[in-house]
PDB file of N, H, CA, C and O in Angstrom:
ATOM      1  N   UNK A   1      23.384 -82.033  44.085  1.00  0.00           N
ATOM      2  CA  UNK A   1      23.142 -80.827  43.324  1.00  0.00           C
ATOM      3  C   UNK A   1      23.095 -79.608  44.240  1.00  0.00           C
ATOM      4  O   UNK A   1      23.653 -78.552  43.939  1.00  0.00           O
ATOM      5  N   UNK A   2      22.409 -79.793  45.370  1.00  0.00           N
ATOM      6  H   UNK A   2      21.956 -80.650  45.614  1.00  0.00           H
ATOM      7  CA  UNK A   2      22.278 -78.696  46.321  1.00  0.00           C
ATOM      8  C   UNK A   2      23.643 -78.319  46.900  1.00  0.00           C
ATOM      9  O   UNK A   2      23.931 -77.140  47.102  1.00  0.00           O
ATOM     10  N   UNK A   3      24.468 -79.311  47.160  1.00  0.00           N
ATOM     11  H   UNK A   3      24.233 -80.269  46.996  1.00  0.00           H
ATOM     12  CA  UNK A   3      25.781 -79.077  47.749  1.00  0.00           C
ATOM     13  C   UNK A   3      26.683 -78.306  46.792  1.00  0.00           C
ATOM     14  O   UNK A   3      27.382 -77.383  47.212  1.00  0.00           O
ATOM     15  N   UNK A   4      26.676 -78.667  45.531  1.00  0.00           N
ATOM     16  H   UNK A   4      26.109 -79.417  45.190  1.00  0.00           H
ATOM     17  CA  UNK A   4      27.519 -77.978  44.559  1.00  0.00           C
ATOM     18  C   UNK A   4      27.046 -76.549  44.339  1.00  0.00           C
ATOM     19  O   UNK A   4      27.860 -75.648  44.135  1.00  0.00           O
ATOM     20  N   UNK A   5      25.721 -76.334  44.380  1.00  0.00           N
ATOM     21  H   UNK A   5      25.060 -77.066  44.546  1.00  0.00           H
ATOM     22  CA  UNK A   5      25.184 -74.985  44.232  1.00  0.00           C
ATOM     23  C   UNK A   5      25.596 -74.101  45.394  1.00  0.00           C
ATOM     24  O   UNK A   5      25.940 -72.937  45.191  1.00  0.00           O
ATOM     25  N   UNK A   6      25.569 -74.630  46.604  1.00  0.00           N
ATOM     26  H   UNK A   6      25.290 -75.576  46.769  1.00  0.00           H
ATOM     27  CA  UNK A   6      25.947 -73.832  47.780  1.00  0.00           C
ATOM     28  C   UNK A   6      27.443 -73.538  47.774  1.00  0.00           C
ATOM     29  O   UNK A   6      27.858 -72.452  48.179  1.00  0.00           O
ATOM     30  N   UNK A   7      28.257 -74.485  47.324  1.00  0.00           N
ATOM     31  H   UNK A   7      27.920 -75.368  46.995  1.00  0.00           H
ATOM     32  CA  UNK A   7      29.697 -74.226  47.265  1.00  0.00           C
ATOM     33  C   UNK A   7      30.008 -73.171  46.202  1.00  0.00           C
ATOM     34  O   UNK A   7      30.883 -72.329  46.403  1.00  0.00           O
ATOM     35  N   UNK A   8      29.300 -73.213  45.083  1.00  0.00           N
ATOM     36  H   UNK A   8      28.589 -73.898  44.920  1.00  0.00           H
ATOM     37  CA  UNK A   8      29.471 -72.201  44.047  1.00  0.00           C
ATOM     38  C   UNK A   8      29.050 -70.831  44.564  1.00  0.00           C
ATOM     39  O   UNK A   8      29.712 -69.823  44.321  1.00  0.00           O
ATOM     40  N   UNK A   9      27.938 -70.823  45.279  1.00  0.00           N
ATOM     41  H   UNK A   9      27.400 -71.642  45.476  1.00  0.00           H
ATOM     42  CA  UNK A   9      27.439 -69.573  45.867  1.00  0.00           C
ATOM     43  C   UNK A   9      28.453 -69.008  46.867  1.00  0.00           C
ATOM     44  O   UNK A   9      28.688 -67.800  46.898  1.00  0.00           O
ATOM     45  N   UNK A  10      29.046 -69.870  47.674  1.00  0.00           N
ATOM     46  H   UNK A  10      28.855 -70.851  47.649  1.00  0.00           H
ATOM     47  CA  UNK A  10      30.058 -69.428  48.649  1.00  0.00           C
ATOM     48  C   UNK A  10      31.297 -68.862  47.958  1.00  0.00           C
ATOM     49  O   UNK A  10      31.870 -67.875  48.419  1.00  0.00           O
ATOM     50  N   UNK A  11      31.707 -69.483  46.860  1.00  0.00           N
ATOM     51  H   UNK A  11      31.241 -70.284  46.486  1.00  0.00           H
ATOM     52  CA  UNK A  11      32.867 -68.989  46.118  1.00  0.00           C
ATOM     53  C   UNK A  11      32.601 -67.607  45.547  1.00  0.00           C
ATOM     54  O   UNK A  11      33.470 -66.736  45.590  1.00  0.00           O
ATOM     55  N   UNK A  12      31.416 -67.405  45.018  1.00  0.00           N
ATOM     56  H   UNK A  12      30.711 -68.113  44.983  1.00  0.00           H
ATOM     57  CA  UNK A  12      31.056 -66.097  44.450  1.00  0.00           C
ATOM     58  C   UNK A  12      31.019 -65.040  45.542  1.00  0.00           C
ATOM     59  O   UNK A  12      31.495 -63.922  45.343  1.00  0.00           O
ATOM     60  N   UNK A  13      30.462 -65.383  46.682  1.00  0.00           N
ATOM     61  H   UNK A  13      30.075 -66.291  46.843  1.00  0.00           H
ATOM     62  CA  UNK A  13      30.400 -64.432  47.800  1.00  0.00           C
ATOM     63  C   UNK A  13      31.797 -64.077  48.272  1.00  0.00           C
ATOM     64  O   UNK A  13      32.082 -62.906  48.525  1.00  0.00           O
ATOM     65  N   UNK A  14      32.676 -65.067  48.395  1.00  0.00           N
ATOM     66  H   UNK A  14      32.445 -66.018  48.190  1.00  0.00           H
ATOM     67  CA  UNK A  14      34.054 -64.809  48.832  1.00  0.00           C
ATOM     68  C   UNK A  14      34.775 -63.911  47.836  1.00  0.00           C
ATOM     69  O   UNK A  14      35.510 -63.011  48.242  1.00  0.00           O
ATOM     70  N   UNK A  15      34.582 -64.135  46.554  1.00  0.00           N
ATOM     71  H   UNK A  15      33.985 -64.866  46.224  1.00  0.00           H
ATOM     72  CA  UNK A  15      35.236 -63.329  45.532  1.00  0.00           C
ATOM     73  C   UNK A  15      34.827 -61.865  45.657  1.00  0.00           C
ATOM     74  O   UNK A  15      35.668 -60.973  45.551  1.00  0.00           O
ATOM     75  N   UNK A  16      33.551 -61.617  45.879  1.00  0.00           N
ATOM     76  H   UNK A  16      32.867 -62.342  45.965  1.00  0.00           H
ATOM     77  CA  UNK A  16      33.073 -60.247  46.019  1.00  0.00           C
ATOM     78  C   UNK A  16      33.550 -59.611  47.319  1.00  0.00           C
ATOM     79  O   UNK A  16      33.792 -58.405  47.367  1.00  0.00           O
ATOM     80  N   UNK A  17      33.686 -60.411  48.371  1.00  0.00           N
ATOM     81  H   UNK A  17      33.489 -61.391  48.332  1.00  0.00           H
ATOM     82  CA  UNK A  17      34.198 -59.886  49.633  1.00  0.00           C
ATOM     83  C   UNK A  17      35.645 -59.470  49.484  1.00  0.00           C
ATOM     84  O   UNK A  17      36.048 -58.434  50.014  1.00  0.00           O
ATOM     85  N   UNK A  18      36.434 -60.255  48.772  1.00  0.00           N
ATOM     86  H   UNK A  18      36.107 -61.096  48.342  1.00  0.00           H
ATOM     87  CA  UNK A  18      37.842 -59.931  48.568  1.00  0.00           C
ATOM     88  C   UNK A  18      37.970 -58.647  47.752  1.00  0.00           C
ATOM     89  O   UNK A  18      38.815 -57.804  48.054  1.00  0.00           O
ATOM     90  N   UNK A  19      37.136 -58.490  46.718  1.00  0.00           N
ATOM     91  H   UNK A  19      36.450 -59.175  46.473  1.00  0.00           H
ATOM     92  CA  UNK A  19      37.184 -57.276  45.908  1.00  0.00           C
ATOM     93  C   UNK A  19      36.817 -56.052  46.724  1.00  0.00           C
ATOM     94  O   UNK A  19      37.439 -55.001  46.566  1.00  0.00           O
ATOM     95  N   UNK A  20      35.831 -56.161  47.583  1.00  0.00           N
ATOM     96  H   UNK A  20      35.325 -57.015  47.710  1.00  0.00           H
ATOM     97  CA  UNK A  20      35.419 -55.013  48.391  1.00  0.00           C
ATOM     98  C   UNK A  20      36.483 -54.672  49.424  1.00  0.00           C
ATOM     99  O   UNK A  20      36.689 -53.497  49.726  1.00  0.00           O
ATOM    100  N   UNK A  21      37.170 -55.689  49.978  1.00  0.00           N
ATOM    101  H   UNK A  21      37.002 -56.644  49.733  1.00  0.00           H
ATOM    102  CA  UNK A  21      38.245 -55.424  50.935  1.00  0.00           C
ATOM    103  C   UNK A  21      39.407 -54.710  50.261  1.00  0.00           C
ATOM    104  O   UNK A  21      40.005 -53.815  50.857  1.00  0.00           O
ATOM    105  N   UNK A  22      39.736 -55.084  49.045  1.00  0.00           N
ATOM    106  H   UNK A  22      39.250 -55.811  48.561  1.00  0.00           H
ATOM    107  CA  UNK A  22      40.829 -54.439  48.327  1.00  0.00           C
ATOM    108  C   UNK A  22      40.519 -52.980  48.035  1.00  0.00           C
ATOM    109  O   UNK A  22      41.429 -52.151  48.031  1.00  0.00           O
ATOM    110  N   UNK A  23      39.274 -52.651  47.792  1.00  0.00           N
ATOM    111  H   UNK A  23      38.535 -53.324  47.795  1.00  0.00           H
ATOM    112  CA  UNK A  23      38.890 -51.272  47.512  1.00  0.00           C
ATOM    113  C   UNK A  23      38.977 -50.400  48.755  1.00  0.00           C
ATOM    114  O   UNK A  23      39.190 -49.192  48.648  1.00  0.00           O
ATOM    115  N   UNK A  24      38.818 -50.989  49.921  1.00  0.00           N
ATOM    116  H   UNK A  24      38.646 -51.970  50.008  1.00  0.00           H
ATOM    117  CA  UNK A  24      38.858 -50.229  51.160  1.00  0.00           C
ATOM    118  C   UNK A  24      40.281 -49.836  51.546  1.00  0.00           C
ATOM    119  O   UNK A  24      40.462 -48.837  52.242  1.00  0.00           O
ATOM    120  N   UNK A  25      41.282 -50.577  51.124  1.00  0.00           N
ATOM    121  H   UNK A  25      41.135 -51.389  50.559  1.00  0.00           H
ATOM    122  CA  UNK A  25      42.663 -50.321  51.498  1.00  0.00           C
ATOM    123  C   UNK A  25      43.367 -49.518  50.400  1.00  0.00           C
ATOM    124  O   UNK A  25      44.138 -50.074  49.618  1.00  0.00           O
ATOM    125  N   UNK A  26      43.103 -48.233  50.348  1.00  0.00           N
ATOM    126  H   UNK A  26      42.476 -47.781  50.984  1.00  0.00           H
ATOM    127  CA  UNK A  26      43.758 -47.379  49.365  1.00  0.00           C
ATOM    128  C   UNK A  26      45.175 -47.096  49.823  1.00  0.00           C
ATOM    129  O   UNK A  26      45.417 -46.838  51.002  1.00  0.00           O
ATOM    130  N   UNK A  27      46.087 -47.143  48.907  1.00  0.00           N
ATOM    131  H   UNK A  27      45.891 -47.352  47.949  1.00  0.00           H
ATOM    132  CA  UNK A  27      47.478 -46.865  49.242  1.00  0.00           C
ATOM    133  C   UNK A  27      47.704 -45.364  49.212  1.00  0.00           C
ATOM    134  O   UNK A  27      47.209 -44.664  48.329  1.00  0.00           O
ATOM    135  N   UNK A  28      48.452 -44.884  50.181  1.00  0.00           N
ATOM    136  H   UNK A  28      48.854 -45.452  50.899  1.00  0.00           H
ATOM    137  CA  UNK A  28      48.809 -43.477  50.192  1.00  0.00           C
ATOM    138  C   UNK A  28      50.330 -43.376  50.147  1.00  0.00           C
ATOM    139  O   UNK A  28      51.035 -44.298  50.557  1.00  0.00           O
ATOM    140  N   UNK A  29      50.817 -42.270  49.656  1.00  0.00           N
ATOM    141  H   UNK A  29      50.244 -41.521  49.323  1.00  0.00           H
ATOM    142  CA  UNK A  29      52.240 -42.061  49.512  1.00  0.00           C
ATOM    143  C   UNK A  29      52.659 -40.878  50.363  1.00  0.00           C
ATOM    144  O   UNK A  29      52.058 -39.805  50.308  1.00  0.00           O
ATOM    145  N   UNK A  30      53.692 -41.093  51.144  1.00  0.00           N
ATOM    146  H   UNK A  30      54.180 -41.965  51.189  1.00  0.00           H
ATOM    147  CA  UNK A  30      54.221 -40.020  51.963  1.00  0.00           C
ATOM    148  C   UNK A  30      55.305 -39.311  51.152  1.00  0.00           C
ATOM    149  O   UNK A  30      56.295 -39.930  50.760  1.00  0.00           O
ATOM    150  N   UNK A  31      55.121 -38.028  50.903  1.00  0.00           N
ATOM    151  H   UNK A  31      54.317 -37.525  51.221  1.00  0.00           H
ATOM    152  CA  UNK A  31      56.047 -37.280  50.051  1.00  0.00           C
ATOM    153  C   UNK A  31      57.419 -37.150  50.697  1.00  0.00           C
ATOM    154  O   UNK A  31      58.425 -37.070  49.992  1.00  0.00           O
ATOM    155  N   UNK A  32      57.476 -37.128  52.021  1.00  0.00           N
ATOM    156  H   UNK A  32      56.658 -37.193  52.593  1.00  0.00           H
ATOM    157  CA  UNK A  32      58.766 -37.014  52.706  1.00  0.00           C
ATOM    158  C   UNK A  32      59.630 -38.251  52.473  1.00  0.00           C
ATOM    159  O   UNK A  32      60.845 -38.141  52.312  1.00  0.00           O
ATOM    160  N   UNK A  33      59.013 -39.405  52.455  1.00  0.00           N
ATOM    161  H   UNK A  33      58.026 -39.494  52.586  1.00  0.00           H
ATOM    162  CA  UNK A  33      59.762 -40.635  52.190  1.00  0.00           C
ATOM    163  C   UNK A  33      60.334 -40.606  50.778  1.00  0.00           C
ATOM    164  O   UNK A  33      61.482 -40.996  50.563  1.00  0.00           O
ATOM    165  N   UNK A  34      59.537 -40.146  49.817  1.00  0.00           N
ATOM    166  H   UNK A  34      58.604 -39.830  49.992  1.00  0.00           H
ATOM    167  CA  UNK A  34      60.015 -40.079  48.438  1.00  0.00           C
ATOM    168  C   UNK A  34      61.155 -39.072  48.285  1.00  0.00           C
ATOM    169  O   UNK A  34      62.132 -39.345  47.588  1.00  0.00           O
ATOM    170  N   UNK A  35      61.036 -37.919  48.928  1.00  0.00           N
ATOM    171  H   UNK A  35      60.242 -37.697  49.494  1.00  0.00           H
ATOM    172  CA  UNK A  35      62.091 -36.908  48.841  1.00  0.00           C
ATOM    173  C   UNK A  35      63.371 -37.391  49.504  1.00  0.00           C
ATOM    174  O   UNK A  35      64.465 -37.136  49.000  1.00  0.00           O
ATOM    175  N   UNK A  36      63.245 -38.082  50.621  1.00  0.00           N
ATOM    176  H   UNK A  36      62.357 -38.289  51.030  1.00  0.00           H
ATOM    177  CA  UNK A  36      64.432 -38.633  51.279  1.00  0.00           C
ATOM    178  C   UNK A  36      65.097 -39.678  50.403  1.00  0.00           C
ATOM    179  O   UNK A  36      66.325 -39.749  50.347  1.00  0.00           O
ATOM    180  N   UNK A  37      64.308 -40.485  49.721  1.00  0.00           N
ATOM    181  H   UNK A  37      63.310 -40.427  49.766  1.00  0.00           H
ATOM    182  CA  UNK A  37      64.877 -41.496  48.837  1.00  0.00           C
ATOM    183  C   UNK A  37      65.630 -40.849  47.693  1.00  0.00           C
ATOM    184  O   UNK A  37      66.681 -41.345  47.286  1.00  0.00           O
ATOM    185  N   UNK A  38      65.113 -39.749  47.167  1.00  0.00           N
ATOM    186  H   UNK A  38      64.259 -39.346  47.497  1.00  0.00           H
ATOM    187  CA  UNK A  38      65.785 -39.041  46.079  1.00  0.00           C
ATOM    188  C   UNK A  38      67.120 -38.484  46.554  1.00  0.00           C
ATOM    189  O   UNK A  38      68.125 -38.589  45.851  1.00  0.00           O
ATOM    190  N   UNK A  39      67.134 -37.888  47.754  1.00  0.00           N
ATOM    191  H   UNK A  39      66.317 -37.803  48.325  1.00  0.00           H
ATOM    192  CA  UNK A  39      68.385 -37.311  48.255  1.00  0.00           C
ATOM    193  C   UNK A  39      69.407 -38.403  48.555  1.00  0.00           C
ATOM    194  O   UNK A  39      70.600 -38.204  48.329  1.00  0.00           O
ATOM    195  N   UNK A  40      68.966 -39.544  49.056  1.00  0.00           N
ATOM    196  H   UNK A  40      67.997 -39.706  49.240  1.00  0.00           H
ATOM    197  CA  UNK A  40      69.891 -40.655  49.316  1.00  0.00           C
ATOM    198  C   UNK A  40      70.455 -41.179  48.003  1.00  0.00           C
ATOM    199  O   UNK A  40      71.642 -41.492  47.921  1.00  0.00           O
ATOM    200  N   UNK A  41      69.613 -41.279  46.973  1.00  0.00           N
ATOM    201  H   UNK A  41      68.649 -41.025  47.040  1.00  0.00           H
ATOM    202  CA  UNK A  41      70.085 -41.747  45.667  1.00  0.00           C
ATOM    203  C   UNK A  41      71.081 -40.776  45.055  1.00  0.00           C
ATOM    204  O   UNK A  41      72.037 -41.203  44.406  1.00  0.00           O
ATOM    205  N   UNK A  42      70.874 -39.473  45.250  1.00  0.00           N
ATOM    206  H   UNK A  42      70.098 -39.127  45.777  1.00  0.00           H
ATOM    207  CA  UNK A  42      71.819 -38.480  44.729  1.00  0.00           C
ATOM    208  C   UNK A  42      73.170 -38.630  45.402  1.00  0.00           C
ATOM    209  O   UNK A  42      74.211 -38.570  44.748  1.00  0.00           O
ATOM    210  N   UNK A  43      73.147 -38.826  46.728  1.00  0.00           N
ATOM    211  H   UNK A  43      72.302 -38.875  47.259  1.00  0.00           H
ATOM    212  CA  UNK A  43      74.411 -38.999  47.452  1.00  0.00           C
ATOM    213  C   UNK A  43      75.147 -40.246  46.989  1.00  0.00           C
ATOM    214  O   UNK A  43      76.366 -40.218  46.818  1.00  0.00           O
ATOM    215  N   UNK A  44      74.418 -41.345  46.783  1.00  0.00           N
ATOM    216  H   UNK A  44      73.428 -41.368  46.921  1.00  0.00           H
ATOM    217  CA  UNK A  44      75.049 -42.583  46.323  1.00  0.00           C
ATOM    218  C   UNK A  44      75.654 -42.406  44.936  1.00  0.00           C
ATOM    219  O   UNK A  44      76.759 -42.884  44.677  1.00  0.00           O
ATOM    220  N   UNK A  45      74.943 -41.727  44.047  1.00  0.00           N
ATOM    221  H   UNK A  45      74.045 -41.339  44.258  1.00  0.00           H
ATOM    222  CA  UNK A  45      75.471 -41.484  42.702  1.00  0.00           C
ATOM    223  C   UNK A  45      76.728 -40.620  42.760  1.00  0.00           C
ATOM    224  O   UNK A  45      77.694 -40.873  42.040  1.00  0.00           O
ATOM    225  N   UNK A  46      76.712 -39.603  43.616  1.00  0.00           N
ATOM    226  H   UNK A  46      75.927 -39.398  44.201  1.00  0.00           H
ATOM    227  CA  UNK A  46      77.879 -38.736  43.754  1.00  0.00           C
ATOM    228  C   UNK A  46      79.078 -39.534  44.275  1.00  0.00           C
ATOM    229  O   UNK A  46      80.193 -39.364  43.782  1.00  0.00           O
ATOM    230  N   UNK A  47      78.858 -40.396  45.261  1.00  0.00           N
ATOM    231  H   UNK A  47      77.952 -40.534  45.662  1.00  0.00           H
ATOM    232  CA  UNK A  47      79.940 -41.220  45.788  1.00  0.00           C
ATOM    233  C   UNK A  47      80.480 -42.167  44.726  1.00  0.00           C
ATOM    234  O   UNK A  47      81.688 -42.394  44.652  1.00  0.00           O
ATOM    235  N   UNK A  48      79.597 -42.721  43.905  1.00  0.00           N
ATOM    236  H   UNK A  48      78.616 -42.536  43.965  1.00  0.00           H
ATOM    237  CA  UNK A  48      80.048 -43.604  42.832  1.00  0.00           C
ATOM    238  C   UNK A  48      80.892 -42.852  41.817  1.00  0.00           C
ATOM    239  O   UNK A  48      81.892 -43.379  41.328  1.00  0.00           O
ATOM    240  N   UNK A  49      80.499 -41.622  41.494  1.00  0.00           N
ATOM    241  H   UNK A  49      79.687 -41.193  41.892  1.00  0.00           H
ATOM    242  CA  UNK A  49      81.259 -40.820  40.534  1.00  0.00           C
ATOM    243  C   UNK A  49      82.641 -40.481  41.080  1.00  0.00           C
ATOM    244  O   UNK A  49      83.634 -40.553  40.356  1.00  0.00           O
ATOM    245  N   UNK A  50      82.701 -40.114  42.354  1.00  0.00           N
ATOM    246  H   UNK A  50      81.894 -40.056  42.941  1.00  0.00           H
ATOM    247  CA  UNK A  50      83.991 -39.792  42.976  1.00  0.00           C
ATOM    248  C   UNK A  50      84.885 -41.021  43.000  1.00  0.00           C
ATOM    249  O   UNK A  50      86.069 -40.928  42.677  1.00  0.00           O
ATOM    250  N   UNK A  51      84.337 -42.171  43.378  1.00  0.00           N
ATOM    251  H   UNK A  51      83.375 -42.247  43.641  1.00  0.00           H
ATOM    252  CA  UNK A  51      85.120 -43.406  43.418  1.00  0.00           C
ATOM    253  C   UNK A  51      85.627 -43.775  42.027  1.00  0.00           C
ATOM    254  O   UNK A  51      86.780 -44.181  41.882  1.00  0.00           O
ATOM    255  N   UNK A  52      84.785 -43.639  41.005  1.00  0.00           N
ATOM    256  H   UNK A  52      83.848 -43.309  41.123  1.00  0.00           H
ATOM    257  CA  UNK A  52      85.208 -43.959  39.650  1.00  0.00           C
ATOM    258  C   UNK A  52      86.313 -43.014  39.181  1.00  0.00           C
ATOM    259  O   UNK A  52      87.279 -43.444  38.550  1.00  0.00           O
ATOM    260  N   UNK A  53      86.163 -41.722  39.492  1.00  0.00           N
ATOM    261  H   UNK A  53      85.379 -41.373  40.005  1.00  0.00           H
ATOM    262  CA  UNK A  53      87.180 -40.748  39.107  1.00  0.00           C
ATOM    263  C   UNK A  53      88.500 -41.034  39.804  1.00  0.00           C
ATOM    264  O   UNK A  53      89.561 -40.956  39.185  1.00  0.00           O
ATOM    265  N   UNK A  54      88.442 -41.367  41.095  1.00  0.00           N
ATOM    266  H   UNK A  54      87.580 -41.431  41.598  1.00  0.00           H
ATOM    267  CA  UNK A  54      89.658 -41.668  41.851  1.00  0.00           C
ATOM    268  C   UNK A  54      90.331 -42.932  41.313  1.00  0.00           C
ATOM    269  O   UNK A  54      91.553 -42.967  41.169  1.00  0.00           O
ATOM    270  N   UNK A  55      89.557 -43.954  41.020  1.00  0.00           N
ATOM    271  H   UNK A  55      88.564 -43.926  41.137  1.00  0.00           H
ATOM    272  CA  UNK A  55      90.122 -45.199  40.498  1.00  0.00           C
ATOM    273  C   UNK A  55      90.737 -44.987  39.118  1.00  0.00           C
ATOM    274  O   UNK A  55      91.798 -45.535  38.821  1.00  0.00           O
ATOM    275  N   UNK A  56      90.082 -44.205  38.284  1.00  0.00           N
ATOM    276  H   UNK A  56      89.220 -43.761  38.525  1.00  0.00           H
ATOM    277  CA  UNK A  56      90.609 -43.929  36.950  1.00  0.00           C
ATOM    278  C   UNK A  56      91.898 -43.119  37.037  1.00  0.00           C
ATOM    279  O   UNK A  56      92.859 -43.404  36.322  1.00  0.00           O
ATOM    280  N   UNK A  57      91.924 -42.122  37.896  1.00  0.00           N
ATOM    281  H   UNK A  57      91.143 -41.890  38.476  1.00  0.00           H
ATOM    282  CA  UNK A  57      93.129 -41.302  38.067  1.00  0.00           C
ATOM    283  C   UNK A  57      94.285 -42.129  38.603  1.00  0.00           C
ATOM    284  O   UNK A  57      95.414 -42.004  38.128  1.00  0.00           O
ATOM    285  N   UNK A  58      94.010 -42.972  39.588  1.00  0.00           N
ATOM    286  H   UNK A  58      93.093 -43.074  39.974  1.00  0.00           H
ATOM    287  CA  UNK A  58      95.050 -43.839  40.150  1.00  0.00           C
ATOM    288  C   UNK A  58      95.574 -44.792  39.089  1.00  0.00           C
ATOM    289  O   UNK A  58      96.779 -45.025  39.001  1.00  0.00           O
ATOM    290  N   UNK A  59      94.671 -45.344  38.280  1.00  0.00           N
ATOM    291  H   UNK A  59      93.691 -45.154  38.352  1.00  0.00           H
ATOM    292  CA  UNK A  59      95.106 -46.241  37.208  1.00  0.00           C
ATOM    293  C   UNK A  59      95.967 -45.531  36.193  1.00  0.00           C
ATOM    294  O   UNK A  59      96.950 -46.100  35.718  1.00  0.00           O
ATOM    295  N   UNK A  60      95.624 -44.286  35.839  1.00  0.00           N
ATOM    296  H   UNK A  60      94.825 -43.823  36.224  1.00  0.00           H
ATOM    297  CA  UNK A  60      96.427 -43.524  34.891  1.00  0.00           C
ATOM    298  C   UNK A  60      97.799 -43.205  35.460  1.00  0.00           C
ATOM    299  O   UNK A  60      98.802 -43.275  34.750  1.00  0.00           O
ATOM    300  N   UNK A  61      97.846 -42.854  36.739  1.00  0.00           N
ATOM    301  H   UNK A  61      97.031 -42.797  37.316  1.00  0.00           H
ATOM    302  CA  UNK A  61      99.140 -42.548  37.383  1.00  0.00           C
ATOM    303  C   UNK A  61      99.998 -43.787  37.450  1.00  0.00           C
ATOM    304  O   UNK A  61     101.185 -43.719  37.132  1.00  0.00           O
ATOM    305  N   UNK A  62      99.450 -44.910  37.847  1.00  0.00           N
ATOM    306  H   UNK A  62      98.486 -44.965  38.105  1.00  0.00           H
ATOM    307  CA  UNK A  62     100.234 -46.154  37.920  1.00  0.00           C
ATOM    308  C   UNK A  62     100.708 -46.585  36.534  1.00  0.00           C
ATOM    309  O   UNK A  62     101.833 -47.064  36.389  1.00  0.00           O
ATOM    310  N   UNK A  63      99.880 -46.424  35.536  1.00  0.00           N
ATOM    311  H   UNK A  63      98.966 -46.036  35.654  1.00  0.00           H
ATOM    312  CA  UNK A  63     100.289 -46.773  34.177  1.00  0.00           C
ATOM    313  C   UNK A  63     101.412 -45.852  33.711  1.00  0.00           C
ATOM    314  O   UNK A  63     102.351 -46.294  33.049  1.00  0.00           O
ATOM    315  N   UNK A  64     101.310 -44.565  34.061  1.00  0.00           N
ATOM    316  H   UNK A  64     100.547 -44.206  34.599  1.00  0.00           H
ATOM    317  CA  UNK A  64     102.364 -43.623  33.699  1.00  0.00           C
ATOM    318  C   UNK A  64     103.671 -43.933  34.382  1.00  0.00           C
ATOM    319  O   UNK A  64     104.732 -43.792  33.774  1.00  0.00           O
ATOM    320  N   UNK A  65     103.622 -44.354  35.642  1.00  0.00           N
ATOM    321  H   UNK A  65     102.760 -44.468  36.136  1.00  0.00           H
ATOM    322  CA  UNK A  65     104.831 -44.686  36.377  1.00  0.00           C
ATOM    323  C   UNK A  65     105.465 -45.939  35.805  1.00  0.00           C
ATOM    324  O   UNK A  65     106.690 -46.012  35.708  1.00  0.00           O
ATOM    325  N   UNK A  66     104.678 -46.918  35.426  1.00  0.00           N
ATOM    326  H   UNK A  66     103.683 -46.859  35.504  1.00  0.00           H
ATOM    327  CA  UNK A  66     105.213 -48.157  34.866  1.00  0.00           C
ATOM    328  C   UNK A  66     105.823 -47.944  33.493  1.00  0.00           C
ATOM    329  O   UNK A  66     106.810 -48.596  33.152  1.00  0.00           O
ATOM    330  N   UNK A  67     105.262 -47.052  32.704  1.00  0.00           N
ATOM    331  H   UNK A  67     104.460 -46.522  32.982  1.00  0.00           H
ATOM    332  CA  UNK A  67     105.782 -46.821  31.358  1.00  0.00           C
ATOM    333  C   UNK A  67     107.088 -46.029  31.416  1.00  0.00           C
ATOM    334  O   UNK A  67     108.043 -46.330  30.700  1.00  0.00           O
ATOM    335  N   UNK A  68     107.114 -45.022  32.272  1.00  0.00           N
ATOM    336  H   UNK A  68     106.339 -44.778  32.854  1.00  0.00           H
ATOM    337  CA  UNK A  68     108.338 -44.184  32.319  1.00  0.00           C
ATOM    338  C   UNK A  68     109.198 -44.660  33.393  1.00  0.00           C
ATOM    339  O   UNK A  68     110.275 -44.105  33.614  1.00  0.00           O
TER     340      UNK A  68
END
């Protein structure tokens, strides 16, 4: 009985220690990292749009050449 009570007590203590440790580690956000990510995403989207436009134009030209 004593052994099970002490193991239960240890589990409760560990649970509270883990909760207190999690509260101490607050996450912070660096605004420069977020702004850089936005600019990189804009560049990638622009490159995708240019590639899609070029592929569509090339496909239209090749289709036109094959038809005529």
